[in-house]
C-alpha positions, 0 to 999 in steps of 0.5 A: 566202336561196337554197340553191345548193350543197346539201352534204347532198344532194351528199354523200348521193347520192354516199355512196347510189350508190356503195351502190348500186354496191357491192349490184349488183356495179358497179366503183366507181372513183375516177376515174369518181366524180370526174367524177360529183361535178364535175357532180353538184355542177354539177346542184346548182345547178339543182336545185329546193328541193323535197324530192327535187328534188335526186335528181331532178335527178340522175338524168340523171347517174346514168343516164349518167356511172354506168350505173344502169338503172331498177331502180337509178334507183328505188332510189336515189330511195326512198335518197334520201328516206328520209334526205331531212331528214338532207340539209335539215340539213346544207345549213341548217347548211353555209348558217349556216356560210358566213354567219358566216364571211363576215360575220367576214370583212366586219366586218374588212374593214370595209364591215360595214353600221352598224345605225342604230335609229330610236326609234318611239313616242309623244313627249310634250311 
């Protein structure tokens, strides 16, 4: 199963970016964050599924859209890696929830495949 939405990573990167901006006295505007979140969603599709892959993929938009310098980017990497396991749990839970919703919709539409089981064993006649 492929994870392309990475909800935990998107939430974490957004909140960590806001925290770093507030720590450094940078203005936090909804208009700037909305564009960042949109671009982050697109970037997360290409993020590798390895620990820290999402933050590495997001470094470019953190620097270009939010104006982070090297020290702020390093702080983002450190913040992200300390909580990466919680983001992974959110991603897996989100995938499970989506799978349940799709399964429920498919069963209501009657398109769900019927499972057939074949009895395997020794037959004596």
